[in-house]
VEXNULO-420459 format. One record per residue (C-alpha): residue in one letter; z, y, x. Coordinates in steps of 0.1 Angstrom, whole numbers. Example, Ala and Ser with C-alpha at 12.3 -4.5 7.8 and 13.67 -1.06 7.14 Angstrom:
% VEXNULO-420459
   r      c3      c2      c1
   a      78     -45     123
   s      71     -11     137
% end
This chain:
% VEXNULO-420459
   r      c3      c2      c1
   x     410     803     101
   x     408     766      93
   x     381     746     108
   x     367     716      89
   x     354     687     108
   x     328     666      91
   x     324     629     102
   x     288     618      98
   x     293     581      98
   x     315     579      66
   x     292     602      48
   x     262     580      56
   x     281     549      46
   x     289     564      12
   x     253     574       6
   x     242     538      15
   x     266     523      -9
   x     256     546     -37
   x     220     537     -32
   x     228     500     -33
   x     248     504     -65
   x     218     517     -84
   x     207     490    -109
   x     172     475    -103
   x     152     456    -128
   x     156     419    -127
   x     124     400    -122
   x     113     375    -149
   x     118     338    -139
   x      88     317    -129
   x      84     282    -144
   x      67     254    -125
   x      59     223    -144
   x      43     191    -130
   x      30     208     -99
   x      40     201     -62
   x      43     172     -39
   x      58     137     -42
   x      73     122     -10
   x      83      86      -3
   x     107      79      25
   x     121      46      37
   x     158      43      42
   x     159      26      76
   x     171     -11      75
   x     181      -6      39
   x     155     -19      14
   x     160      12      -8
   x     132      38     -12
   x     139      75     -16
   x     114      95     -38
   x     115     133     -40
   x      94     156     -62
   x      91     191     -50
   x      75     223     -63
   x      59     236     -31
   x      22     232     -40
   x       9     266     -52
   x      34     290     -37
   x      57     290      -8
   x      92     297     -22
   x     116     307       7
   x     151     294       2
   x     166     327      12
   x     145     347     -13
   x     145     324     -42
   x     172     316     -69
   x     168     282     -84
   x     177     284    -121
   x     168     249    -132
   x     155     216    -119
   x     145     186    -140
   x     126     155    -132
   x     119     119    -143
   x     104      90    -124
   x      92      57    -139
   x      80      27    -119
   x      58       0    -134
   x      60     -28    -109
   x      37     -51    -129
   x       8     -27    -128
   x      19     -10     -95
   x      22      26    -109
   x      46      55    -102
   x      47      83    -128
   x      69     114    -125
   x      75     146    -143
   x      90     178    -130
   x     101     211    -143
   x     115     240    -121
   x     126     275    -130
   x     130     300    -102
   x     135     337     -97
   x     123     359     -69
   x     153     378     -52
   x     134     391     -22
   x     133     427     -12
   x     107     449       5
   x     105     448      42
   x     133     422      44
   x     122     389      60
   x     125     357      41
   x     135     324      58
   x     105     305      71
   x     106     275      47
   x      93     266      13
   x     122     249      -2
   x     134     276     -25
   x     128     257     -57
   x     146     226     -44
   x     136     192     -56
   x     146     162     -76
   x     155     130     -58
   x     155      94     -69
   x     164      61     -51
   x     148      28     -60
   x     163      -4     -48
   x     139     -31     -34
   x     107     -20     -50
   x      81     -48     -52
   x      57     -47     -21
   x      22     -35     -29
   x      -1      -5     -32
   x      10      18     -60
   x     -10      45     -78
   x      10      77     -80
   x       9     103    -109
   x      27     135    -117
   x      25     136    -155
   x     -13     128    -160
   x     -25     140    -126
   x     -35     113    -101
   x     -20     120     -67
   x     -32      90     -47
   x     -16      58     -35
   x      13      47     -15
   x      17      13       2
   x      52      -3       1
   x      73     -11      20
   x      72      18      44
   x      85      10      79
   x     115      23      97
   x     123      59      87
   x      87      68      80
   x      76      89      51
   x      44      96      31
   x      38     128      10
   x      11     132     -16
   x       0     164     -34
   x     -26     174     -60
   x     -56     178     -58
   x     -60     144     -42
   x     -60     146      -5
   x     -61     119      22
   x     -30      98      21
   x      -8     109      50
   x      -1      83      77
   x      35      72      81
   x      53      96     105
   x      88      95     121
   x      99     125     100
   x      90     136      64
   x      59     157      60
   x      58     189      43
   x      38     220      35
   x      35     245      64
   x      61     273      60
   x      48     308      52
   x      65     339      70
   x      68     359      38
   x      74     353       1
   x      42     347     -20
   x      52     353     -56
   x      29     366     -84
   x      23     403     -83
   x      43     410    -115
   x      75     404     -96
   x      93     436     -85
   x     119     444     -59
   x     155     433     -61
   x     182     428     -35
   x     188     394     -21
   x     218     374     -33
   x     233     340     -26
   x     212     311     -39
   x     234     289     -62
   x     231     251     -61
   x     217     241     -95
   x     227     211    -115
   x     201     183    -117
   x     190     175    -152
   x     173     143    -164
   x     171     129    -128
   x     180      94    -118
   x     194      77     -87
   x     182      42     -93
   x     155      31    -118
   x     130       3    -122
   x     116       5    -157
   x      82       0    -172
   x      61      26    -190
   x      66      24    -228
   x      28      19    -232
   x       2       9    -207
   x     -36      14    -214
   x     -60      -7    -194
   x     -68      10    -162
   x    -105      16    -155
   x    -103      -3    -122
   x     -93     -35    -141
   x    -128     -38    -155
   x    -148     -66    -138
   x    -184     -58    -128
   x    -213     -82    -127
   x    -224     -97     -94
   x    -229    -133     -83
   x    -246    -152     -54
   x    -276    -173     -61
   x    -269    -210     -51
   x    -287    -243     -52
   x    -275    -278     -43
   x    -290    -295     -12
   x    -275    -329      -7
   x    -238    -326       2
   x    -242    -288       8
   x    -247    -259     -15
   x    -269    -231      -1
   x    -263    -195     -13
   x    -278    -160     -10
   x    -255    -131     -19
   x    -275     -99     -23
   x    -242     -79     -26
   x    -230     -91       8
   x    -265     -93      23
   x    -258    -127      38
   x    -268    -163      32
   x    -246    -193      38
   x    -240    -229      30
   x    -207    -247      21
   x    -197    -283      13
   x    -204    -294     -23
   x    -168    -308     -25
   x    -156    -272     -28
   x    -172    -269     -63
   x    -192    -241     -80
   x    -188    -204     -73
   x    -176    -180     -99
   x    -175    -144     -86
   x    -156    -112     -95
   x    -166     -77     -84
   x    -140     -50     -92
   x    -139     -13     -85
   x    -108       2     -70
   x     -96      37     -71
   x    -117      39     -40
   x    -141      12     -29
   x    -145     -24     -42
   x    -131     -59     -40
   x    -152     -90     -43
   x    -140    -126     -47
   x    -152    -161     -52
   x    -133    -189     -70
   x    -145    -224     -63
   x    -144    -245     -95
   x    -147    -282    -100
   x    -180    -289    -118
   x    -175    -294    -156
   x    -139    -280    -156
   x    -119    -248    -151
   x     -98    -263    -123
   x     -99    -244     -90
   x    -105    -265     -58
   x     -87    -259     -25
   x    -111    -231     -13
   x    -113    -194     -21
   x    -132    -164      -7
   x    -132    -126      -9
   x    -131     -92       8
   x    -129     -55       5
   x    -146     -22      12
   x    -133      -5      44
   x    -118      23      23
   x    -105       2      -6
   x     -75      14     -26
   x     -60      -2     -57
   x     -25      -3     -71
   x     -15     -40     -67
   x       3     -64     -44
   x     -12     -79     -13
   x     -37    -108     -13
   x     -48    -134      11
   x     -83    -120       5
   x     -75     -85      17
   x     -99     -84      47
   x    -119     -52      55
   x    -137     -65      85
   x    -127     -58     121
   x    -126     -20     116
   x     -98     -13     142
   x    -104     -42     166
   x    -132     -66     177
   x    -135    -102     167
   x    -126    -111     203
   x     -94     -90     202
   x     -85    -105     169
   x     -86    -140     184
   x     -64    -129     212
   x     -35    -122     189
   x      -8    -149     186
   x      -5    -153     148
   x     -27    -184     145
   x     -28    -218     163
   x     -66    -217     168
   x     -92    -189     168
   x    -127    -188     180
   x    -157    -163     177
   x    -184    -187     164
   x    -211    -160     163
   x    -210    -122     167
   x    -188    -108     140
   x    -179    -143     126
   x    -145    -159     135
   x    -130    -193     127
   x     -92    -196     127
   x     -67    -223     119
   x     -31    -216     108
   x      -1    -240     103
   x      27    -222      84
   x      62    -228      96
   x      94    -237      77
   x     104    -201      72
   x      71    -194      54
   x      73    -226      32
   x     110    -220      23
   x     103    -183      14
   x     128    -169      40
   x     108    -136      39
   x      97    -138       2
   x      67    -155     -13
   x      39    -161      12
   x       2    -159       7
   x      -3    -196      16
   x      18    -226      22
   x      -6    -254      34
   x     -23    -254      68
   x     -54    -232      63
   x     -88    -228      78
   x    -105    -194      76
   x    -139    -180      83
   x    -139    -142      87
   x    -171    -123      84
   x    -174     -87      96
   x    -199     -67      74
   x    -204     -33      89
   x    -210      -1      69
   x    -231       8      49
   x    -225     -24      30
   x    -204     -22      -2
   x    -180     -48      11
   x    -171     -46      48
   x    -151     -78      53
   x    -154    -112      37
   x    -132    -143      44
   x    -135    -179      33
   x    -103    -199      31
   x     -97    -237      26
   x     -71    -263      31
   x     -77    -285      61
   x     -51    -313      57
   x     -61    -346      40
   x     -40    -355      10
   x     -23    -382      31
   x     -13    -358      58
   x      -1    -332      32
   x      23    -359      19
   x      34    -369      55
   x      43    -333      64
   x      56    -317      32
   x      76    -347      19
   x     101    -339      48
   x     111    -308      27
   x     119    -328      -5
   x     101    -323     -37
   x      70    -301     -36
   x      53    -285     -66
   x      21    -265     -68
   x      24    -229     -80
   x       3    -216    -110
   x     -19    -197     -86
   x     -29    -229     -67
   x     -46    -236     -42
   x     -24    -215     -19
   x      12    -208     -26
   x      38    -235     -33
   x      70    -233     -53
   x     100    -233     -29
   x     106    -270     -18
   x     138    -288     -30
   x     152    -293       5
   x     153    -265      30
   x     184    -277      48
   x     186    -273      86
   x     179    -310      90
   x     149    -310      68
   x     135    -279      85
   x     139    -295     119
   x     121    -326     108
   x      93    -305      92
   x      88    -283     123
   x      87    -314     146
   x      60    -330     125
   x      42    -297     123
   x      41    -293     161
   x      28    -329     163
   x       0    -322     139
   x     -10    -290     159
   x     -12    -312     191
   x     -32    -338     172
   x     -56    -310     160
   x     -60    -296     196
   x     -67    -330     209
   x     -91    -340     181
   x     -71    -370     170
   x     -63    -360     133
   x     -74    -384     106
   x    -111    -385      95
   x    -107    -365      63
   x     -89    -336      81
   x    -114    -336     108
   x    -142    -334      82
   x    -125    -304      65
   x    -123    -286      98
   x    -160    -295     106
   x    -171    -282      72
   x    -155    -247      80
   x    -172    -246     114
   x    -206    -256      98
   x    -200    -228      72
   x    -194    -202     100
   x    -226    -214     118
   x    -247    -211      86
   x    -239    -175      79
   x    -269    -152      85
   x    -279    -117      75
   x    -292     -84      86
   x    -271     -63     110
   x    -242     -86     111
   x    -217     -70     135
   x    -242     -41     139
   x    -271     -63     153
   x    -302     -75     136
   x    -308    -112     131
% end
């Protein structure tokens, strides 16, 4: 009698293959439009900026359990109004199966990437379609990154590696998706993406933060001084009448406020060589930097500020009030690092205005050199022309040769020594004394946290 020997392993294998061959319903695709996060990453020493738009906001899409069917995106940058505006459209399909783990990441939908060469420095408002995501300040440093997501959250601090959404251990698709076996995830073709763009929006409507609000100090003339009370800043002060009359601007940012004075020659619209202004501690606005971007001594004290080495002279005149003097060098004047905020030697009075004031830092700036000493110093660099936004920047001088720079720097160092020894000409000494008198005159409640 024949005996039949059954091998259990092949039979089980056949049963398994038969089970796997049964067709299972394909799940409907999921569309994700204008949702997710926008990340900005510096490219090391290169001046290019990498921008990526992902779809990881509402659901975590594991790369091993998701098939990416379509990825589209656009990114526009308006460098005049400091705006980024992106769009995104992703189509994905769930390919997970019950009781089978998915990889612990949220990159299943992929992303669309853009590279922008040398974006203009400043603080940009970021939108995905019509949704406001926050602001990003450029340039970023090193290999740092900032990621924004909607609804608006606090802007992430620059970190050594890109930030992201915390991975989830299992897939989190809508309940209408059914089971289907896993299959390899194809690499989709990007549609409507770009690698290098710097274009303006077709149309720009006036932003709400560009509307000026009404606020002004009350001032009266008193001999060669003008005395003022500013109820917005909660201070009183006096300044030399040679600075002119104050016109003020209060402007609301995306968050916080900026407040500025222009000093105008009486009977004209010509600005004099003084200017003043400051910001709320939490101020945000899409624009470039300004010489008036002072938020108070929020992260340091007045004494620590004066211990830094970025000015030729610095003194705490009163608690929370600092007088500093700066002499720009040839690299600043010749624009080696791009346009500077100021070109002439500058005296500054910085005032710390603690919370809960609307404005938390306010600074007065003025030229210190007499007209004669300006000519003596700046003629060494050839022809000098004032820029349109006088009194501070200059157009690049006509002669920035090594010989001209050496002569300029030698004269600059000579003037710094004359300043320190008190031997500058009478007009320059008077300009410096006027700044010191201004600093001494400033009074107000709770300056630097103490009552006066």
